[in-house]
ROSE-4610 file (N, C-alpha, C; in Angstrom, 1 decimal, always signed):
// ROSE-4610
residu = [M/M/M/A/A/A/A/A/A/G/G/G/G/G/G/P/P/P/A/A/A/G/G/G/A/A/A/R/R/R/D/D/D/V/V/V/A/A/A/A/A/A/L/L/L/E/E/E/L/L/L/R/R/R/P/P/P/A/A/A/L/L/L/E/E/E/A/A/A/V/V/V/L/L/L/M/M/M/V/V/V/V/V/V/D/D/D/V/V/V/P/P/P/A/A/A/T/T/T/E/E/E/E/E/E/H/H/H/L/L/L/A/A/A/K/K/K/I/I/I/L/L/L/Q/Q/Q/R/R/R/P/P/P/R/R/R/R/R/R/Q/Q/Q/I/I/I/A/A/A/D/D/D/T/T/T/L/L/L/R/R/R/E/E/E/L/L/L/A/A/A/D/D/D/E/E/E/Y/Y/Y/T/T/T/V/V/V/Q/Q/Q/G/G/G/R/R/R/G/G/G/F/F/F/E/E/E/L/L/L/R/R/R/L/L/L/V/V/V/A/A/A/G/G/G/G/G/G/W/W/W/R/R/R/Y/Y/Y/Y/Y/Y/T/T/T/R/R/R/P/P/P/A/A/A/Y/Y/Y/A/A/A/A/A/A/A/A/A/V/V/V/E/E/E/G/G/G/F/F/F/I/I/I/L/L/L/D/D/D/G/G/G/Q/Q/Q/H/H/H/A/A/A/R/R/R/L/L/L/T/T/T/Q/Q/Q/A/A/A/A/A/A/L/L/L/E/E/E/T/T/T/L/L/L/A/A/A/V/V/V/V/V/V/A/A/A/Y/Y/Y/R/R/R/Q/Q/Q/P/P/P/V/V/V/S/S/S/R/R/R/S/S/S/R/R/R/V/V/V/S/S/S/A/A/A/V/V/V/R/R/R/G/G/G/V/V/V/N/N/N/C/C/C/D/D/D/G/G/G/V/V/V/M/M/M/R/R/R/T/T/T/L/L/L/L/L/L/Q/Q/Q/R/R/R/G/G/G/L/L/L/T/T/T/E/E/E/E/E/E/A/A/A/G/G/G/A/A/A/E/E/E/P/P/P/E/E/E/T/T/T/G/G/G/A/A/A/I/I/I/L/L/L/Y/Y/Y/R/R/R/T/T/T/T/T/T/D/D/D/Y/Y/Y/F/F/F/L/L/L/E/E/E/R/R/R/M/M/M/G/G/G/L/L/L/R/R/R/G/G/G/L/L/L/D/D/D/E/E/E/L/L/L/P/P/P/E/E/E/L/L/L/A/A/A/P/P/P/F/F/F/L/L/L/P/P/P/E/E/E/A/A/A/A/A/A/A/A/A/I/I/I/E/E/E/A/A/A/E/E/E/T/T/T/Q/Q/Q/E/E/E/G/G/G/V/V/V/P/P/P/S/S/S/F/F/F/D/D/D/P/P/P/D/D/D/A/A/A/P/P/P/D/D/D/S/S/S/G/G/G/T/T/T/F/F/F/E/E/E/H/H/H/A/A/A/D/D/D/D/D/D/K/K/K/T/T/T/E/E/E/L/L/L]
num = [1/1/1/2/2/2/3/3/3/4/4/4/5/5/5/6/6/6/7/7/7/8/8/8/9/9/9/10/10/10/11/11/11/12/12/12/13/13/13/14/14/14/15/15/15/16/16/16/17/17/17/18/18/18/19/19/19/20/20/20/21/21/21/22/22/22/23/23/23/24/24/24/25/25/25/26/26/26/27/27/27/28/28/28/29/29/29/30/30/30/31/31/31/32/32/32/33/33/33/34/34/34/35/35/35/36/36/36/37/37/37/38/38/38/39/39/39/40/40/40/41/41/41/42/42/42/43/43/43/44/44/44/45/45/45/46/46/46/47/47/47/48/48/48/49/49/49/50/50/50/51/51/51/52/52/52/53/53/53/54/54/54/55/55/55/56/56/56/57/57/57/58/58/58/59/59/59/60/60/60/61/61/61/62/62/62/63/63/63/64/64/64/65/65/65/66/66/66/67/67/67/68/68/68/69/69/69/70/70/70/71/71/71/72/72/72/73/73/73/74/74/74/75/75/75/76/76/76/77/77/77/78/78/78/79/79/79/80/80/80/81/81/81/82/82/82/83/83/83/84/84/84/85/85/85/86/86/86/87/87/87/88/88/88/89/89/89/90/90/90/91/91/91/92/92/92/93/93/93/94/94/94/95/95/95/96/96/96/97/97/97/98/98/98/99/99/99/100/100/100/101/101/101/102/102/102/103/103/103/104/104/104/105/105/105/106/106/106/107/107/107/108/108/108/109/109/109/110/110/110/111/111/111/112/112/112/113/113/113/114/114/114/115/115/115/116/116/116/117/117/117/118/118/118/119/119/119/120/120/120/121/121/121/122/122/122/123/123/123/124/124/124/125/125/125/126/126/126/127/127/127/128/128/128/129/129/129/130/130/130/131/131/131/132/132/132/133/133/133/134/134/134/135/135/135/136/136/136/137/137/137/138/138/138/139/139/139/140/140/140/141/141/141/142/142/142/143/143/143/144/144/144/145/145/145/146/146/146/147/147/147/148/148/148/149/149/149/150/150/150/151/151/151/152/152/152/153/153/153/154/154/154/155/155/155/156/156/156/157/157/157/158/158/158/159/159/159/160/160/160/161/161/161/162/162/162/163/163/163/164/164/164/165/165/165/166/166/166/167/167/167/168/168/168/169/169/169/170/170/170/171/171/171/172/172/172/173/173/173/174/174/174/175/175/175/176/176/176/177/177/177/178/178/178/179/179/179/180/180/180/181/181/181/182/182/182/183/183/183/184/184/184/185/185/185/186/186/186/187/187/187/188/188/188/189/189/189/190/190/190/191/191/191/192/192/192/193/193/193/194/194/194/195/195/195/196/196/196/197/197/197/198/198/198/199/199/199/200/200/200/201/201/201/202/202/202/203/203/203/204/204/204/205/205/205/206/206/206/207/207/207/208/208/208/209/209/209/210/210/210/211/211/211/212/212/212/213/213/213/214/214/214/215/215/215/216/216/216/217/217/217]
x = [-141.2/-140.2/-140.4/-139.3/-139.4/-139.9/-140.7/-141.2/-140.1/-140.3/-139.3/-139.4/-138.4/-138.4/-137.8/-138.0/-137.4/-137.8/-139.1/-139.5/-138.8/-138.6/-137.9/-136.4/-135.8/-134.5/-134.3/-135.3/-135.3/-135.4/-136.2/-136.4/-135.1/-134.3/-133.1/-132.1/-132.0/-131.1/-131.4/-132.6/-133.1/-132.9/-132.6/-132.4/-131.2/-131.3/-130.2/-129.2/-127.9/-126.9/-126.6/-126.3/-125.8/-126.9/-128.1/-129.1/-129.3/-129.2/-129.3/-128.2/-127.0/-125.9/-126.1/-126.5/-126.8/-127.8/-128.9/-130.0/-129.5/-128.7/-128.2/-127.2/-126.3/-125.3/-125.9/-127.1/-127.7/-128.1/-128.3/-128.8/-127.8/-126.6/-125.6/-125.1/-124.9/-124.4/-122.9/-122.3/-120.9/-120.5/-119.2/-118.8/-119.2/-119.8/-120.3/-119.1/-118.8/-117.8/-118.3/-117.4/-117.7/-118.3/-117.8/-118.4/-119.8/-120.1/-121.5/-122.4/-122.0/-122.8/-123.1/-122.0/-122.2/-123.2/-123.2/-124.1/-125.6/-125.7/-127.1/-127.6/-126.8/-127.3/-127.1/-126.5/-126.4/-125.7/-124.5/-123.6/-122.2/-121.4/-120.0/-119.3/-118.4/-117.7/-116.9/-116.3/-115.6/-116.5/-117.7/-118.7/-119.1/-119.2/-119.6/-118.4/-117.2/-116.0/-115.9/-116.0/-115.8/-116.9/-118.2/-119.3/-119.1/-118.6/-118.4/-117.4/-116.3/-115.3/-115.8/-116.6/-117.2/-118.1/-118.9/-119.7/-118.9/-117.8/-117.0/-116.4/-115.9/-115.3/-116.3/-117.5/-118.6/-119.0/-119.1/-119.4/-118.4/-117.1/-116.0/-116.1/-116.2/-116.3/-117.5/-118.6/-119.8/-119.7/-118.8/-118.6/-119.7/-120.2/-121.3/-120.8/-121.8/-121.5/-121.1/-121.2/-120.8/-119.9/-119.2/-118.3/-118.5/-118.1/-118.1/-116.7/-116.4/-115.0/-114.9/-113.7/-113.4/-112.6/-113.2/-112.7/-112.8/-111.8/-111.8/-112.4/-112.0/-112.4/-113.8/-114.5/-115.8/-116.1/-117.3/-117.7/-118.8/-118.7/-119.8/-119.7/-120.9/-121.0/-120.5/-119.8/-119.3/-119.5/-119.7/-119.8/-118.4/-118.4/-117.2/-116.6/-115.3/-114.7/-115.0/-115.2/-115.4/-116.8/-117.7/-119.0/-119.3/-118.2/-118.3/-118.9/-118.5/-119.0/-120.5/-121.1/-122.5/-123.3/-122.7/-123.4/-123.2/-122.1/-121.8/-122.8/-122.9/-123.9/-125.3/-125.7/-127.1/-127.3/-126.3/-126.5/-126.3/-125.2/-124.8/-125.5/-125.9/-126.6/-125.8/-124.5/-123.6/-123.1/-123.6/-123.2/-122.1/-120.9/-119.8/-119.6/-119.7/-119.4/-118.1/-117.0/-115.7/-114.9/-113.9/-113.0/-112.2/-111.8/-111.0/-109.5/-108.7/-107.3/-106.6/-107.0/-106.4/-106.8/-108.0/-108.5/-107.8/-107.6/-106.9/-105.5/-104.8/-103.4/-103.3/-104.2/-104.2/-104.4/-105.4/-105.7/-104.6/-103.8/-102.7/-101.6/-101.4/-100.4/-100.7/-102.0/-102.5/-102.3/-102.7/-102.6/-101.2/-100.2/-98.9/-98.0/-98.5/-97.7/-98.5/-99.6/-100.4/-99.7/-100.0/-100.8/-100.0/-100.6/-99.9/-100.7/-100.1/-100.8/-101.1/-102.1/-102.4/-101.3/-100.5/-99.3/-98.3/-98.1/-97.2/-97.8/-99.1/-99.7/-99.6/-99.8/-99.7/-98.3/-97.3/-95.9/-95.5/-96.0/-95.8/-96.4/-97.6/-98.3/-97.8/-97.3/-96.9/-98.0/-99.2/-100.3/-101.1/-101.9/-102.7/-103.8/-103.9/-104.8/-106.0/-106.2/-107.2/-108.6/-109.0/-110.3/-110.5/-109.5/-109.6/-109.7/-108.9/-108.9/-110.3/-111.0/-112.4/-113.3/-113.1/-113.9/-113.7/-112.4/-112.1/-112.7/-112.7/-113.3/-114.8/-115.4/-116.9/-117.3/-116.5/-116.8/-116.5/-115.9/-115.6/-114.3/-113.5/-112.3/-111.1/-111.1/-110.1/-110.8/-109.9/-110.4/-109.3/-109.6/-108.6/-107.9/-106.6/-105.9/-104.9/-105.5/-104.7/-103.9/-102.9/-102.2/-100.7/-100.0/-98.5/-97.9/-97.1/-96.6/-95.8/-94.9/-94.1/-94.8/-95.8/-96.5/-97.9/-98.5/-99.9/-100.9/-100.3/-101.1/-101.9/-103.2/-104.0/-103.5/-103.5/-103.0/-104.2/-104.0/-105.1/-104.6/-105.6/-105.4/-106.6/-106.4/-107.5/-108.4/-109.6/-110.6/-110.9/-111.7/-112.1/-112.9/-113.7/-114.5/-113.5/-112.4/-111.4/-111.0/-110.7/-110.3/-111.4/-112.6/-113.8/-113.9/-113.8/-113.9/-112.8/-111.6/-110.4/-110.4/-111.3/-111.3/-110.0/-109.6/-108.4/-108.7/-108.0/-108.2/-107.5/-106.4/-105.6/-104.7/-104.0/-103.1/-101.9/-101.5/-100.4/-100.6/-101.9/-102.2/-102.1/-101.7/-101.6/-100.4/-100.5/-99.4/-98.1/-97.0/-95.7/-95.4/-96.1/-95.8/-95.1/-95.1/-94.5/-93.1/-92.2/-90.8/-90.8/-91.9/-91.9/-92.3/-92.8/-93.2/-92.0/-91.8/-90.7/-90.8/-89.7/-89.6/-90.0/-90.4/-90.9/-89.7/-88.5/-87.4/-87.1/-87.4/-87.2/-88.1/-89.3/-90.2/-90.3/-89.5/-89.5/-89.3/-88.3/-88.0/-89.2/-89.9/-91.0/-92.2/-92.4/-93.5/-93.1/-91.8/-91.4/-91.7/-91.8/-92.0/-93.4/-94.3/-95.6/-96.6/-96.8/-97.8/-99.1/-99.9/-101.2/-102.1/-102.7/-103.6/-104.8/-106.0/-107.2/-108.1/-109.0/-110.0/-110.8/-110.8/-111.5/-113.0/-113.5/-114.9/-115.3/-114.3/-114.6/-115.1/-115.9/-116.3/-115.1/-115.3/-114.2/-114.0/-112.8/-112.5/-112.4/-112.3/-112.3/-111.0/-109.9/-108.6/-107.5/-107.9/-106.9/-105.8/-104.6/-103.5/-103.6/-104.3/-104.3/-105.7/-105.8/-107.1/-108.0/-107.4/-108.2/-108.8/-108.1/-108.5/-109.7/-110.2/-111.4/-112.6/-112.4/-113.6/-113.4/-114.4/-114.2/-115.2/-115.6/-116.6/-116.8]
y = [+198.3/+197.2/+196.6/+196.3/+195.7/+194.3/+193.9/+192.5/+191.5/+190.3/+189.3/+188.7/+187.7/+187.0/+187.8/+187.4/+188.0/+189.5/+189.8/+191.2/+192.1/+191.6/+192.4/+192.6/+191.6/+191.7/+192.7/+192.7/+193.7/+195.1/+195.3/+196.6/+197.1/+196.2/+196.6/+197.0/+196.2/+196.5/+197.9/+198.3/+199.5/+200.7/+200.5/+201.7/+202.5/+203.8/+204.7/+204.3/+204.2/+203.6/+204.4/+205.7/+206.5/+206.5/+206.8/+206.7/+205.3/+204.3/+202.9/+202.5/+203.0/+202.7/+203.4/+204.7/+205.4/+204.7/+204.2/+203.6/+202.3/+201.5/+200.3/+200.6/+201.5/+201.9/+202.5/+203.1/+203.6/+202.6/+201.3/+200.3/+199.2/+199.3/+198.2/+198.3/+197.1/+197.0/+196.9/+196.4/+196.2/+196.8/+197.1/+197.6/+196.7/+197.2/+196.4/+196.3/+195.1/+195.0/+195.4/+195.7/+196.1/+194.9/+193.7/+192.5/+192.3/+192.4/+192.2/+193.3/+194.5/+195.6/+195.4/+194.9/+194.6/+193.5/+192.5/+191.4/+191.9/+192.6/+193.1/+194.0/+195.0/+196.0/+195.6/+194.4/+193.8/+194.8/+195.2/+196.1/+195.5/+195.8/+195.4/+196.0/+195.2/+195.7/+197.0/+197.2/+198.4/+199.6/+199.5/+200.6/+200.9/+199.9/+200.1/+200.8/+200.4/+201.0/+202.4/+202.7/+204.1/+205.0/+204.5/+205.3/+205.6/+204.6/+204.8/+205.9/+205.9/+206.9/+208.3/+208.3/+209.6/+210.1/+209.3/+209.7/+210.2/+209.5/+209.8/+211.2/+211.4/+212.7/+213.8/+213.5/+214.5/+215.0/+214.0/+214.3/+215.2/+215.0/+215.8/+217.2/+217.3/+218.7/+219.5/+218.8/+219.5/+219.8/+219.2/+219.4/+218.8/+217.6/+216.9/+216.6/+216.3/+215.9/+214.5/+213.7/+212.3/+212.1/+211.0/+210.6/+209.2/+208.8/+207.4/+206.9/+205.9/+205.4/+203.9/+203.6/+202.2/+201.7/+200.8/+200.3/+198.8/+198.1/+196.7/+195.9/+196.4/+195.8/+196.1/+197.0/+197.4/+198.9/+199.3/+200.7/+200.9/+202.1/+202.4/+203.9/+204.4/+205.8/+206.0/+207.1/+207.4/+208.9/+209.2/+210.6/+211.3/+212.5/+213.2/+213.6/+213.4/+213.6/+215.0/+216.0/+217.3/+217.4/+216.5/+216.5/+215.3/+214.6/+213.5/+213.9/+215.0/+215.4/+215.6/+216.1/+216.3/+215.0/+214.0/+212.7/+212.0/+212.0/+211.4/+211.9/+213.2/+213.8/+213.3/+213.2/+212.7/+211.3/+210.4/+209.0/+208.6/+209.0/+208.6/+209.4/+210.6/+211.4/+211.4/+211.6/+211.7/+210.4/+209.3/+207.9/+207.4/+207.3/+206.9/+205.4/+204.6/+203.2/+202.9/+203.3/+203.2/+202.0/+201.6/+200.6/+201.2/+200.4/+200.9/+201.1/+201.8/+201.9/+200.6/+199.6/+198.3/+197.6/+197.7/+197.1/+197.7/+199.0/+199.7/+199.3/+199.1/+198.7/+197.3/+196.4/+195.0/+194.9/+195.7/+195.6/+196.1/+197.1/+197.6/+196.5/+195.8/+194.7/+193.7/+193.3/+192.3/+192.8/+194.0/+194.6/+194.6/+194.9/+195.1/+193.8/+192.8/+191.6/+190.3/+190.5/+189.4/+188.5/+187.2/+186.5/+186.4/+186.5/+186.5/+185.8/+185.1/+184.4/+185.3/+184.9/+185.7/+185.9/+184.9/+185.0/+186.0/+186.1/+187.1/+188.5/+188.7/+189.9/+190.4/+189.4/+189.7/+190.1/+189.4/+189.7/+191.1/+191.6/+192.9/+194.0/+193.7/+194.7/+194.6/+193.4/+193.3/+192.9/+192.6/+192.1/+191.0/+190.3/+189.3/+189.9/+189.5/+190.1/+189.2/+188.1/+187.2/+187.8/+188.6/+189.2/+190.2/+191.0/+192.0/+191.3/+190.2/+189.4/+188.9/+188.4/+188.0/+189.1/+190.3/+191.4/+191.7/+191.7/+192.0/+190.9/+189.7/+188.6/+188.8/+189.1/+189.3/+190.4/+191.5/+192.6/+192.5/+191.3/+191.1/+191.8/+192.3/+193.1/+192.2/+191.0/+190.0/+188.7/+187.7/+186.4/+185.4/+184.1/+183.1/+182.9/+182.6/+182.5/+181.3/+180.1/+178.9/+178.8/+177.9/+177.6/+177.8/+178.2/+178.3/+176.9/+176.6/+175.2/+174.8/+175.6/+175.2/+174.9/+175.7/+175.5/+175.1/+175.2/+174.8/+175.9/+177.1/+178.2/+178.8/+179.2/+179.8/+181.2/+181.5/+182.7/+183.6/+184.9/+185.9/+186.9/+187.4/+188.5/+189.4/+190.6/+191.5/+191.1/+191.6/+191.2/+192.3/+192.0/+193.1/+194.1/+193.7/+194.7/+195.7/+195.2/+196.1/+197.2/+196.7/+197.7/+198.7/+198.1/+199.0/+200.1/+199.7/+200.7/+201.7/+201.2/+202.1/+202.9/+202.6/+203.4/+203.1/+201.8/+201.4/+200.5/+200.6/+199.7/+198.3/+198.4/+197.2/+197.5/+196.5/+196.6/+197.4/+197.5/+198.3/+199.8/+200.2/+201.6/+202.0/+201.0/+201.2/+202.2/+203.2/+204.1/+203.3/+204.0/+203.3/+203.3/+202.4/+202.3/+201.0/+200.1/+198.7/+198.8/+199.7/+199.7/+200.0/+200.6/+200.9/+199.7/+198.6/+197.4/+196.4/+195.7/+194.8/+193.7/+193.3/+192.2/+190.9/+189.9/+188.6/+188.0/+188.1/+187.5/+188.1/+189.4/+190.2/+189.8/+189.2/+188.8/+187.3/+186.6/+185.1/+184.6/+185.2/+184.7/+184.9/+186.0/+186.3/+185.3/+185.0/+184.0/+182.6/+182.3/+181.0/+180.8/+182.0/+181.9/+181.5/+181.5/+181.1/+182.2/+183.2/+184.2/+183.5/+183.7/+183.0/+183.1/+182.0/+182.1/+181.2/+181.8/+181.1/+180.8/+179.9/+179.5/+180.7/+181.1/+182.3/+182.2/+180.9/+180.7/+180.7/+180.7/+180.6/+181.9/+181.9/+183.2/+184.0/+185.3/+186.2/+186.0/+186.0/+185.8/+187.0/+188.2/+189.5/+189.7/+189.1/+189.2/+189.7/+190.5/+191.0/+191.8/+191.8/+192.6/+194.1/+194.5/+195.9/+196.4/+197.6/+198.1/+198.2/+198.7/+198.9/+197.6/+196.4/+195.1/+194.6/+195.3/+194.8/+195.3/+196.3/+196.9/+196.5/+195.7/+195.1/+195.8/+197.0/+197.6/+196.9]
z = [-122.6/-122.8/-124.1/-124.8/-126.2/-126.1/-127.1/-127.1/-127.3/-126.8/-126.9/-128.3/-128.5/-129.8/-130.9/-132.2/-133.3/-133.5/-133.2/-133.4/-132.4/-131.1/-130.2/-130.6/-131.2/-131.6/-132.7/-133.6/-134.7/-134.1/-133.1/-132.5/-131.9/-131.2/-130.6/-131.7/-132.8/-133.9/-134.5/-134.5/-135.1/-134.2/-133.0/-132.0/-132.4/-132.1/-132.3/-131.2/-131.7/-130.8/-129.6/-129.7/-128.6/-127.4/-127.6/-126.5/-126.0/-126.9/-126.4/-125.5/-125.8/-124.9/-123.5/-123.6/-122.4/-121.5/-122.1/-121.4/-120.7/-121.4/-120.8/-119.6/-119.9/-118.9/-117.6/-117.7/-116.6/-115.6/-116.0/-115.1/-114.8/-115.2/-115.0/-113.5/-112.9/-111.6/-111.5/-112.6/-112.8/-114.1/-114.4/-115.7/-116.8/-117.9/-119.0/-120.0/-120.5/-121.5/-122.9/-123.7/-125.1/-125.8/-125.5/-126.1/-125.8/-124.5/-124.0/-124.6/-124.6/-125.2/-126.7/-127.3/-128.8/-129.0/-128.2/-128.3/-128.0/-126.9/-126.6/-127.6/-128.1/-129.0/-130.5/-130.7/-132.1/-133.0/-132.5/-133.3/-133.3/-134.2/-134.2/-132.9/-132.4/-131.2/-131.5/-132.6/-132.9/-132.9/-133.4/-133.4/-132.0/-131.1/-129.7/-129.0/-129.2/-128.6/-129.0/-130.3/-130.8/-130.2/-130.1/-129.6/-128.1/-127.4/-126.0/-125.7/-126.5/-126.3/-126.7/-127.7/-128.1/-127.0/-126.4/-125.3/-124.1/-123.8/-122.7/-122.9/-124.1/-124.5/-124.4/-124.9/-124.9/-123.5/-122.6/-121.2/-120.6/-120.9/-120.4/-120.9/-122.2/-122.9/-122.3/-122.1/-121.6/-120.1/-119.4/-118.0/-117.2/-117.6/-116.9/-115.5/-114.6/-113.2/-113.1/-114.2/-114.3/-115.4/-115.4/-116.5/-116.8/-118.0/-118.5/-118.5/-117.7/-117.5/-118.0/-118.5/-118.8/-117.5/-116.8/-115.5/-115.4/-115.0/-114.9/-116.1/-117.3/-118.5/-119.0/-118.4/-118.8/-118.6/-119.1/-119.0/-118.0/-117.3/-116.3/-116.0/-115.6/-115.2/-113.8/-113.6/-112.3/-112.0/-110.8/-110.4/-110.7/-111.3/-111.5/-110.1/-109.8/-108.5/-107.9/-108.8/-108.2/-107.5/-107.8/-107.2/-106.2/-105.9/-105.0/-103.6/-103.1/-101.8/-101.8/-102.8/-102.9/-102.9/-103.7/-103.8/-102.5/-101.9/-100.6/-99.5/-99.5/-98.5/-98.7/-100.0/-100.3/-99.9/-100.3/-100.1/-98.6/-98.1/-96.7/-95.6/-95.9/-94.9/-93.6/-93.7/-92.6/-92.0/-92.6/-92.1/-93.1/-92.6/-93.5/-93.3/-94.4/-94.4/-95.1/-94.4/-95.0/-94.4/-95.1/-94.5/-93.4/-92.4/-91.3/-91.8/-91.1/-91.4/-91.5/-90.6/-90.7/-92.0/-92.4/-93.6/-94.9/-94.9/-96.0/-96.1/-94.9/-94.9/-95.4/-94.9/-95.4/-96.9/-97.4/-98.8/-99.6/-99.1/-99.8/-100.0/-98.9/-98.9/-99.9/-99.9/-100.9/-102.3/-102.5/-103.9/-104.4/-103.6/-104.1/-104.0/-103.2/-103.0/-103.6/-104.2/-104.6/-105.7/-105.7/-104.6/-103.4/-102.2/-100.9/-99.9/-99.0/-97.9/-96.8/-95.9/-94.8/-93.8/-93.6/-92.7/-93.2/-94.5/-94.9/-94.8/-95.0/-94.8/-93.4/-92.5/-91.0/-90.7/-91.3/-91.0/-91.5/-92.6/-93.1/-92.2/-91.7/-90.8/-89.4/-89.0/-87.6/-86.7/-87.2/-86.3/-87.1/-86.4/-87.0/-87.9/-89.1/-90.1/-90.5/-89.8/-90.2/-90.2/-89.2/-89.1/-90.3/-90.5/-91.6/-93.0/-93.1/-94.4/-94.6/-93.6/-93.7/-94.2/-93.7/-94.1/-95.6/-96.0/-97.4/-98.4/-97.9/-98.7/-98.8/-97.7/-97.7/-98.5/-98.6/-99.4/-100.9/-101.2/-102.6/-103.1/-102.2/-102.6/-102.9/-102.2/-102.4/-102.6/-103.1/-103.4/-103.3/-103.1/-103.1/-104.4/-104.4/-105.7/-105.6/-105.2/-105.1/-103.8/-103.8/-102.6/-102.9/-101.8/-101.9/-102.0/-103.0/-103.2/-102.0/-101.4/-100.3/-99.0/-98.7/-97.4/-97.5/-98.6/-98.8/-98.3/-97.9/-97.4/-98.5/-98.2/-99.2/-99.6/-100.9/-101.4/-101.7/-101.7/-101.9/-102.9/-103.7/-104.7/-104.7/-105.3/-105.4/-106.6/-106.6/-107.6/-108.6/-109.6/-110.5/-109.8/-108.8/-108.0/-107.3/-106.9/-106.3/-107.3/-108.6/-109.6/-109.9/-109.9/-110.1/-109.1/-107.8/-106.7/-106.7/-107.1/-107.2/-108.4/-109.4/-110.7/-111.5/-111.5/-112.3/-113.4/-114.5/-115.6/-115.3/-114.6/-114.2/-113.1/-112.6/-111.5/-111.9/-113.2/-113.6/-113.3/-113.0/-112.7/-111.3/-110.4/-109.0/-108.8/-107.8/-107.6/-107.2/-107.5/-107.2/-105.7/-105.0/-103.6/-103.2/-104.1/-103.9/-103.3/-103.7/-103.2/-101.7/-101.1/-99.7/-98.9/-99.5/-98.8/-98.7/-97.6/-97.5/-98.6/-99.1/-100.0/-99.3/-100.1/-99.5/-98.6/-99.2/-98.5/-97.1/-97.0/-95.8/-94.7/-95.0/-94.0/-93.8/-94.6/-94.5/-93.1/-92.4/-91.1/-90.1/-90.3/-89.4/-89.7/-91.0/-91.3/-90.8/-90.8/-90.3/-88.8/-88.1/-86.7/-86.3/-87.4/-87.1/-86.7/-87.5/-87.1/-87.1/-86.0/-85.8/-87.0/-87.4/-88.6/-88.2/-88.4/-88.0/-89.2/-89.0/-90.0/-90.4/-91.7/-92.1/-91.9/-91.8/-91.6/-90.1/-89.2/-87.8/-87.2/-86.1/-85.5/-85.0/-85.0/-84.5/-83.0/-82.6/-81.2/-80.4/-81.2/-80.5/-79.8/-80.2/-79.5/-80.5/-81.5/-82.4/-81.7/-82.2/-81.5/-81.8/-82.8/-83.2/-83.0/-82.4/-82.1/-83.3/-84.4/-85.6/-86.2/-85.9/-86.4/-85.7/-84.6/-83.9/-84.7/-85.5/-86.3/-87.7/-88.2/-89.6/-90.6/-90.4/-91.3/-92.6]
């Protein structure tokens, strides 16, 4: 480990950039921004950006089992999709920790209609979604995004972690599925009828209307 203080700073500045970037990216927990990498490695951001793209292209040309992607505003290593099954088998050893169908449906509604209230999500799906929404919040896939002016209902949106897990640079890269979801006006009448909504911090009652909603993986 490099020494701290000015001497350590000089050591970092003297490092060869490509392997230094690789070393840092090997240990990041979330995508690292070009600005942060430039600060840590004491190089101009443009030099960092150019080198990252060179590395990404090099890994692709060489057919490596991993790739370097720009996701959610930062860079991180990912398993190349062709080898995902091998990695999944090694890590999960047959135990799949996936979102339920109910959670995936709810997340899709939030992604395409955000910011959106829980009652509107429930109206789109036709069942109460409070338990599933709690799961998505706990997993960091959604977050609160203020309140609806007309009703005061809490609004929700997807997070940068959602983009990271989906491998997207931004929401504009979502597949064109939004036209298949009802417009807000089409479900207004249903939301006015008062789809049940519960305190997100309250214990689960275990009385969800949809079988999948009982399992909150």
